[in-house]
C-alpha positions as CSV (number, residue, x, y, z in Angstrom):
1,M,0.0,0.0,0.0
2,T,1.5,3.3,-1.1
3,A,1.5,6.3,1.2
4,T,0.9,9.6,-0.7
5,P,0.8,12.9,1.3
6,S,-1.4,15.8,0.1
7,Y,-0.6,19.5,0.6
8,A,-2.6,22.7,0.6
9,K,-1.7,26.4,0.6
10,H,-3.1,29.3,2.6
11,K,-2.4,33.1,2.2
12,H,-1.1,35.0,5.2
13,T,1.3,37.9,6.0
14,K,4.7,37.2,7.4
15,K,7.1,39.5,9.1
16,I,10.4,38.9,7.2
17,T,12.9,41.0,9.1
18,E,13.5,44.2,11.0
19,V,16.2,46.6,10.0
20,I,17.5,49.6,12.1
21,A,19.2,52.4,10.2
22,Q,20.7,55.7,11.3
23,S,21.4,58.9,9.4
24,I,22.6,62.4,10.3
25,V,20.9,65.5,9.0
26,E,22.8,68.8,9.1
27,C,21.5,72.3,8.5
28,K,23.9,75.2,8.1
29,M,22.8,78.7,9.1
30,P,25.2,81.4,7.8
31,D,25.9,84.5,9.8
32,Y,24.1,83.2,12.9
33,A,27.0,82.6,15.3
34,E,26.8,86.1,16.7
35,N,23.5,85.1,18.4
36,T,23.1,83.1,21.6
37,I,21.0,80.0,21.0
38,L,18.3,79.6,23.6
39,A,16.4,76.6,22.2
40,V,16.3,74.4,19.1
41,H,13.3,72.3,18.3
42,P,13.5,69.7,15.5
43,S,10.3,68.2,14.1
44,L,10.1,65.4,11.5
45,V,7.8,65.4,8.5
46,I,7.6,61.8,7.2
47,G,8.0,61.5,3.4
48,G,7.6,58.4,1.3
49,E,9.5,55.1,0.9
50,E,10.4,52.8,-1.9
51,V,11.2,49.1,-1.6
52,H,13.7,47.5,-3.9
53,A,15.5,44.2,-4.0
54,G,17.9,44.3,-1.0
55,E,17.0,47.8,0.3
56,V,14.4,50.3,1.5
57,R,14.8,54.0,0.5
58,Y,13.1,56.5,2.7
59,G,13.1,60.2,3.4
60,G,11.3,63.2,4.7
61,K,12.1,66.7,6.1
62,I,13.5,68.0,9.3
63,H,11.9,71.3,10.4
64,Y,14.0,73.4,12.8
65,S,12.6,76.1,15.0
66,I,15.3,78.2,16.6
67,L,14.9,80.7,19.5
68,A,17.9,83.0,20.1
69,K,19.1,86.2,21.7
70,N,20.8,88.7,19.5
71,M,23.8,90.9,20.4
72,D,21.5,93.6,21.8
73,G,19.7,91.1,24.1
74,G,16.5,91.0,22.1
75,I,14.7,87.7,21.7
76,I,14.5,86.5,18.0
77,A,13.3,83.4,16.3
78,T,13.7,81.8,12.9
79,E,12.9,78.6,11.1
80,R,14.7,76.3,8.7
81,G,13.8,73.1,6.9
82,I,16.0,70.5,5.2
83,E,15.0,67.4,3.3
84,F,16.8,64.1,3.8
85,S,16.9,60.7,2.2
86,H,18.5,57.5,3.3
87,K,18.5,53.7,2.6
88,A,18.5,50.6,4.7
89,E,20.0,47.4,3.3
90,D,19.2,43.7,3.9
91,V,19.4,40.8,1.5
92,A,16.0,39.5,2.7
93,I,14.2,42.5,1.3
94,A,12.3,42.0,-2.0
95,S,10.6,44.6,-4.2
96,N,7.1,43.4,-3.4
97,H,7.5,43.7,0.4
98,K,5.6,46.1,2.6
99,T,7.2,48.3,5.2
100,D,6.3,49.8,8.5
101,I,8.8,52.5,9.5
102,A,9.1,54.1,13.0
103,F,11.2,57.2,13.2
104,K,12.9,58.6,16.2
105,L,14.9,61.9,16.5
106,E,17.7,60.8,18.8
107,K,19.8,63.9,19.4
108,T,20.2,67.4,18.1
109,T,23.4,69.4,18.6
110,V,24.5,72.9,17.7
111,K,28.1,73.7,16.7
112,Q,29.8,76.8,15.4
113,D,31.5,76.9,12.0
114,G,33.1,80.3,11.6
115,K,30.3,82.9,11.4
116,A,27.7,80.1,10.8
117,I,26.1,77.5,13.1
118,I,25.4,73.9,12.1
119,L,22.4,72.1,13.4
120,S,22.8,68.3,13.4
121,T,20.2,65.7,14.2
122,I,20.5,61.9,14.4
123,I,17.5,60.0,12.9
124,T,16.9,56.4,13.8
125,A,14.6,54.4,11.5
126,T,13.2,51.1,12.7
127,I,11.9,49.3,9.6
128,S,9.7,46.2,9.8
129,I,9.5,44.2,6.5
130,F,6.3,42.2,5.7
131,A,5.5,39.9,2.9
132,N,2.2,38.4,1.7
133,E,3.0,34.7,1.2
134,E,1.4,31.3,0.8
135,L,1.9,29.0,3.7
136,E,2.2,25.3,2.5
137,Y,1.1,22.6,4.9
138,L,0.2,18.9,5.0
139,S,-3.5,18.5,4.6
140,G,-3.9,14.6,4.6
141,G,-3.1,11.9,2.1
142,E,-3.6,8.2,1.2
143,N,-2.7,5.8,4.0
144,I,-1.6,8.7,6.2
145,V,-3.2,9.2,9.6
146,C,-3.3,12.9,10.7
147,N,-4.0,14.7,13.9
148,Y,-5.8,17.9,12.9
149,R,-6.1,21.2,14.8
150,P,-7.3,24.7,13.9
151,M,-4.7,27.4,13.4
152,S,-5.4,31.1,13.4
153,T,-3.6,33.2,10.8
154,R,-3.4,36.8,9.9
155,Q,-3.2,39.0,6.8
156,I,-2.0,42.6,7.5
157,Q,-3.5,45.4,5.5
158,H,-1.6,48.7,5.5
159,C,-3.6,51.8,5.1
160,N,-2.9,55.6,5.4
161,G,-4.7,58.9,4.9
162,I,-4.3,62.6,5.3
163,F,-6.7,65.0,6.9
164,E,-6.9,68.6,8.2
165,I,-7.9,70.0,11.6
166,E,-8.7,73.6,12.4
167,E,-8.9,75.0,15.9
168,E,-9.7,78.5,17.1
169,F,-8.9,79.8,20.5
170,E,-7.9,82.9,22.5
171,T,-4.8,83.7,24.5
172,E,-3.7,86.8,26.4
173,Y,-2.5,89.7,24.2
174,V,1.0,89.0,22.9
175,G,3.4,91.1,20.8
176,D,5.0,88.4,18.7
177,I,4.6,84.7,18.3
178,L,8.2,83.4,18.2
179,M,7.8,79.7,17.6
180,H,5.5,76.7,18.1
181,C,5.9,73.0,18.6
182,E,3.5,70.1,18.6
183,Q,3.1,66.6,20.1
184,I,0.5,64.2,18.6
185,N,-0.8,61.0,20.1
186,C,-3.5,58.5,19.1
187,T,-5.8,57.6,22.0
188,K,-8.2,55.2,20.3
189,V,-7.9,53.0,17.2
190,V,-10.8,50.9,16.0
191,T,-11.9,49.3,12.7
192,G,-15.2,49.9,10.9
193,V,-16.7,48.7,7.7
194,E,-13.9,49.3,5.2
195,S,-12.4,51.9,7.4
196,L,-9.9,52.6,10.2
197,N,-11.1,55.1,12.8
198,T,-8.5,57.0,14.9
199,S,-9.0,59.5,17.7
200,G,-6.3,61.4,19.5
201,E,-4.9,64.7,20.7
202,I,-2.5,67.3,19.6
203,N,-0.6,69.4,22.2
204,L,0.1,72.7,20.6
205,S,2.7,74.8,22.5
206,I,3.1,78.5,21.5
207,I,6.1,80.5,22.6
208,A,5.6,84.2,22.4
209,K,6.8,87.5,24.0
210,K,4.8,90.3,25.6
211,E,4.2,93.5,23.7
212,G,7.1,95.9,24.2
213,E,8.8,93.5,26.6
214,N,11.6,91.0,26.3
215,V,9.7,88.4,28.3
216,I,9.0,84.9,27.0
217,L,5.6,83.4,27.5
218,C,4.3,79.9,26.7
219,Y,0.7,78.8,26.0
220,E,-0.5,75.2,25.6
221,R,-3.7,73.8,24.1
222,L,-4.8,70.2,23.8
223,I,-6.7,69.8,20.6
224,P,-8.7,66.6,20.0
225,F,-9.0,65.0,16.6
226,H,-10.8,62.2,14.8
227,A,-10.0,60.7,11.4
228,E,-11.5,58.0,9.3
229,I,-9.3,56.5,6.6
230,A,-10.2,53.9,4.0
231,C,-9.2,50.3,4.6
232,A,-10.7,48.0,2.0
233,D,-11.0,44.7,3.9
234,A,-11.7,46.0,7.4
235,V,-14.7,45.0,9.4
236,P,-15.6,46.0,12.9
237,K,-13.7,44.7,15.9
238,L,-10.4,43.7,14.2
239,A,-7.1,44.2,15.9
240,S,-5.5,47.4,14.6
241,I,-2.8,50.0,15.4
242,A,-2.1,53.5,14.1
243,S,0.4,56.3,14.4
244,A,0.1,60.0,13.3
245,N,2.5,62.5,12.0
246,I,2.0,66.3,11.6
247,Q,2.9,67.3,8.1
248,S,2.3,71.0,8.4
249,V,1.0,73.7,10.8
250,N,-0.3,77.2,10.0
251,L,-1.0,79.8,12.7
252,Q,-2.9,83.0,12.1
253,A,-3.1,85.5,14.9
254,T,-5.3,88.5,15.3
255,C,-4.8,90.8,18.3
256,D,-7.5,92.8,20.0
257,E,-5.9,95.6,22.1
258,E,-9.1,96.7,23.7
259,R,-9.9,93.2,25.1
260,N,-6.2,92.5,25.6
261,K,-6.7,89.2,23.8
262,C,-5.2,87.4,20.8
263,H,-7.4,85.3,18.6
264,I,-5.5,82.3,17.0
265,V,-6.6,80.0,14.2
266,A,-4.4,76.9,14.0
267,T,-4.6,74.6,11.0
268,F,-2.9,71.2,11.0
269,K,-2.3,68.7,8.2
270,V,-2.0,65.2,9.7
271,A,-1.0,61.9,8.1
272,V,-2.2,58.7,9.7
273,Y,-0.5,55.3,9.2
274,G,-2.5,52.2,10.2
275,K,-2.2,48.4,10.2
276,V,-5.3,46.1,10.3
277,F,-4.9,42.5,11.3
278,I,-7.4,40.5,9.3
279,K,-8.2,37.2,11.0
280,D,-8.5,33.8,9.3
281,E,-8.4,30.2,10.3
282,V,-7.1,27.1,8.6
283,T,-7.1,23.4,9.7
284,V,-3.6,22.1,9.8
285,V,-1.9,18.9,10.9
286,D,0.3,19.0,14.0
287,D,1.3,15.3,13.8
288,A,1.0,12.4,11.3
289,F,2.2,8.9,10.6
290,C,1.9,6.4,7.8
291,L,0.2,3.0,8.3
292,N,2.7,1.0,6.3
293,H,5.8,3.1,6.0
294,N,8.3,4.9,8.1
295,S,8.0,8.6,7.9
296,L,9.8,11.8,9.0
297,A,7.8,15.0,9.6
298,T,9.1,18.5,9.1
299,K,7.5,21.0,11.5
300,E,7.3,24.8,11.2
301,N,6.5,27.5,13.7
302,Y,3.7,29.9,12.9
303,S,3.6,32.9,15.2
304,I,1.2,35.8,15.6
305,Q,1.8,39.0,17.5
306,E,-1.0,41.5,17.4
307,P,-2.6,44.1,19.7
308,A,-5.0,42.5,22.2
309,Y,-5.8,45.5,24.5
310,A,-5.5,49.2,24.0
311,F,-6.5,52.0,26.4
312,S,-5.7,55.6,27.3
313,A,-4.6,56.9,30.7
314,T,-3.6,60.1,32.4
315,E,-0.7,60.2,34.9
316,K,0.8,63.1,36.9
317,I,4.5,63.0,37.8
318,H,6.6,65.2,40.1
319,G,10.1,65.3,41.5
320,T,13.3,67.3,41.6
321,A,14.6,67.8,38.1
322,I,18.2,67.6,36.9
323,I,19.2,70.9,35.4
324,D,22.3,71.9,33.3
325,K,22.6,75.5,34.6
326,Q,23.1,77.0,38.0
327,I,19.7,78.4,39.3
328,D,19.4,80.5,42.5
329,F,16.7,82.7,44.2
330,G,17.9,85.6,42.1
331,C,16.5,84.0,39.0
332,V,13.0,84.8,37.7
333,L,11.4,81.7,36.1
334,Y,9.3,82.5,33.1
335,A,8.1,79.4,31.3
336,T,8.8,75.8,30.3
337,A,8.3,74.6,26.8
338,L,9.4,72.2,24.1
339,H,8.6,69.1,26.1
340,S,9.6,65.6,25.0
341,T,9.6,62.2,26.7
342,E,11.5,59.0,26.4
343,I,9.2,56.2,27.8
344,M,9.2,52.5,27.9
345,A,7.0,50.0,29.7
346,M,7.2,46.4,31.1
347,A,4.3,44.1,31.8
348,Q,3.8,42.4,35.2
349,D,0.8,40.4,36.3
350,G,-2.0,43.0,36.8
351,E,0.0,46.1,36.1
352,I,2.3,47.9,33.7
353,I,5.5,49.6,34.9
354,A,6.3,52.7,32.9
355,E,9.7,54.5,33.2
356,G,11.6,57.1,31.3
357,L,12.8,60.7,31.1
358,L,11.0,64.0,30.7
359,K,12.9,66.7,29.0
360,S,11.9,70.4,28.9
361,I,13.4,73.8,28.3
362,L,13.2,76.4,31.0
363,F,13.3,80.1,30.2
364,Y,14.4,82.5,32.9
365,K,16.2,85.7,33.8
366,D,19.2,85.6,36.0
367,S,20.1,88.1,38.8
368,D,21.7,90.4,36.1
369,N,18.4,90.5,34.2
370,I,19.8,88.5,31.3
371,T,17.4,86.1,29.5
372,K,18.7,82.5,29.5
373,S,17.5,79.0,29.0
374,A,18.3,75.7,30.7
375,T,17.5,72.1,29.9
376,L,15.8,70.1,32.7
377,H,15.5,66.3,32.9
378,L,13.1,64.5,35.2
379,P,13.4,60.7,35.5
380,F,10.1,59.0,36.3
381,T,8.6,55.6,37.0
382,F,5.0,54.7,37.9
383,P,2.7,51.7,37.7
384,I,-0.5,51.5,35.6
385,A,-3.1,49.1,36.9
386,F,-4.6,46.7,34.3
387,D,-5.9,43.4,35.5
388,K,-5.7,41.6,32.1
389,V,-2.0,42.1,31.5
390,K,0.4,39.2,32.1
391,T,4.1,39.1,32.8
392,G,6.1,38.9,29.5
393,Q,3.5,40.5,27.2
394,K,4.9,43.2,24.9
395,V,3.7,46.7,25.9
396,R,3.9,49.8,23.6
397,V,3.3,53.2,25.1
398,S,3.1,56.6,23.5
399,C,2.9,59.9,25.4
400,I,2.2,63.6,25.3
401,A,3.7,65.7,28.1
402,C,1.8,68.8,29.0
403,G,1.3,71.2,31.9
404,V,5.0,71.2,32.9
405,A,5.5,73.5,35.9
406,V,8.5,74.3,38.1
407,Q,9.1,75.9,41.5
408,Q,12.3,76.7,43.3
409,K,11.4,76.0,46.9
410,V,15.0,75.2,47.8
411,E,17.7,77.3,46.2
412,G,19.2,75.6,43.2
413,E,16.6,72.9,43.1
414,L,13.6,72.8,40.8
415,E,10.5,70.9,41.9
416,T,8.9,69.8,38.7
417,E,5.5,68.4,37.9
418,A,3.9,67.4,34.6
419,T,0.8,65.6,33.2
420,F,1.2,62.6,30.8
421,K,-1.5,61.7,28.3
422,L,-0.7,58.0,27.6
423,F,-1.9,55.5,25.0
424,I,-1.0,51.9,25.9
425,T,-1.2,48.9,23.6
426,I,-0.7,45.3,24.9
427,D,0.2,42.6,22.4
428,N,-0.7,38.9,22.5
429,H,1.8,36.4,21.1
430,D,0.7,33.0,19.9
431,E,2.8,30.3,18.4
432,V,1.7,27.0,16.8
433,K,3.6,24.2,15.2
434,Y,2.3,22.6,12.1
435,L,3.5,19.9,9.6
436,S,4.8,21.5,6.4
437,K,6.2,18.2,5.0
438,L,6.0,14.5,5.5
439,H,8.8,12.5,4.0
440,I,7.9,8.8,3.2
441,G,10.4,6.1,4.1
442,D,10.7,2.3,3.8
443,T,7.8,-0.1,3.9
444,I,7.2,-1.6,7.3
445,V,6.8,-5.4,7.5
446,Q,3.7,-6.2,9.5
447,T,3.4,-8.8,12.2
448,D,1.3,-12.0,11.6
449,S,-0.1,-12.0,15.1
450,A,-3.9,-12.0,15.2
451,I,-3.9,-10.2,18.6
452,S,-1.5,-7.7,20.2
453,V,-1.7,-6.4,23.8
454,Y,-0.2,-3.0,24.6
455,L,0.7,-1.9,28.1
456,P,0.3,1.9,28.2
457,K,1.9,4.4,30.5
458,K,0.1,6.9,32.8
459,G,-1.0,10.0,30.8
460,D,-0.9,8.3,27.4
461,T,-3.4,9.8,25.0
462,L,-5.3,8.2,22.2
463,W,-3.2,9.8,19.6
464,K,0.1,8.8,21.2
465,I,-1.0,5.1,21.4
466,A,-2.3,5.2,17.8
467,K,1.0,6.5,16.5
468,Q,3.0,3.9,18.5
469,L,0.8,1.1,17.2
470,R,0.4,2.5,13.7
471,Q,-3.3,2.2,14.0
472,P,-6.0,4.8,13.2
473,P,-7.3,6.3,16.5
474,E,-10.9,5.5,15.7
475,L,-10.1,1.8,15.3
476,I,-8.3,1.7,18.7
477,Q,-11.3,3.5,20.3
478,Q,-13.7,1.0,18.6
479,S,-11.8,-2.0,19.9
480,N,-11.4,-0.6,23.4
481,A,-14.6,1.4,23.9
482,H,-14.3,1.0,27.7
483,L,-11.1,3.1,27.9
484,N,-11.0,6.8,29.0
485,F,-8.2,9.0,27.8
486,P,-5.7,10.1,29.0
487,L,-5.0,6.7,30.6
488,K,-4.0,5.9,34.2
489,G,-1.3,3.3,33.3
490,Q,-3.2,0.3,34.6
491,E,-5.2,-0.5,31.4
492,R,-4.5,-3.0,28.7
493,I,-5.1,-2.2,25.0
494,V,-6.0,-5.1,22.7
495,V,-5.4,-4.7,18.9
496,Y,-7.0,-7.3,16.6
497,R,-5.6,-8.0,13.2
498,K,-6.8,-10.0,10.3
499,K,-4.2,-12.3,8.7
500,G,-2.4,-10.2,6.1
501,G,-4.2,-7.1,7.0
502,R,-5.5,-4.6,9.6
503,T,-8.5,-4.5,11.9
């Protein structure tokens, strides 16, 4: 009797590899070295990417906002933008692959070059590579006994879209808007019918100075947003993730001297990048044997990592900040601005431990009435209760820092507090083994015994015994209907055979 395996194919999305690439972007500003730099804020506008055999080419634009003090002590501001392009190489990359790129601005430095200054920023790109493939698996065959099980698979659909937000609000009367910066965070991501729906917040920070005075002020405003982008195969309640990037900002200010107010219209152009995990299920074989032949099985791992839970949270932190300048009671503290956070999270049973570093720029006047700036850092750690999280699960957290305030209660020390607006995503990881190939060996010579008695071990299952005896599980169950599996180890299994054949 010949043993002939049968195979089937199933479409799925596979993560091929992850590549990390770094590039340095430099922007030269001629005739600017005579000014004293108070603050530099870089922001990233994500461009496009191209996938070729062996490489991913990507790019974008760095937008620099610079706040400085001129030789006369006046506060001035300027902006510069510079485009960049880079590539990441890996032999596993093919031209039909999809990418998911996460950018991070690592460090920005300012150095003097004659009468010019050079702004330099390190950009890290973490590039995940995905491919739509066909998974081949053993589906059965002639004279082959299989142990079947369901296996959940995923196809990942990438989707993106661009939308605009307009917000109107009032501030106190100001003489000049010097610079602005934005933080954006998604706080809810859900799928709809052929759509991905994302909600979140933009923290707009405006740095200005008073009319007729050389005093720096800072205003913050949290602006909610909602966006719906097309996603062809989406249906409600699928696992999904999204990120957002501010492409451009336009501020229009109208001042009312009588009311001592400034009316501001802020317009944002925002890009949303989403991934939707489309669930499917296929019946695979996790073990198999041949009735009349030796065989060798090749097993493969199929793993899925996708978001299982996502929620938003608000946390307040406080502590004594580390500061890079000497501060004393003679200093007048004006404002903090240009906040950023480095944050990571670890899962424990029932809670998430978040830790990281808050960075902010403090503007102040010293005892000589000279406007200065200092960088403050506040390390933090705090728990977030969540009863469904388990130790070892992957946690991703994004954060907006707002409401940063400082007080000098003890000379030279800055008590700092801030509010964090968090979005936490917890992933589930599932891994299944399946048979991708069954290699058929030599024919087995069968015994002529009419009856065989098998002495099982404690814990033996029906499938384990069937494989050892090379008998279909249903025939063993039929011949030993009194047995309950798994066995206790005291039973006897009787196998009946017809002469020259099987029973």
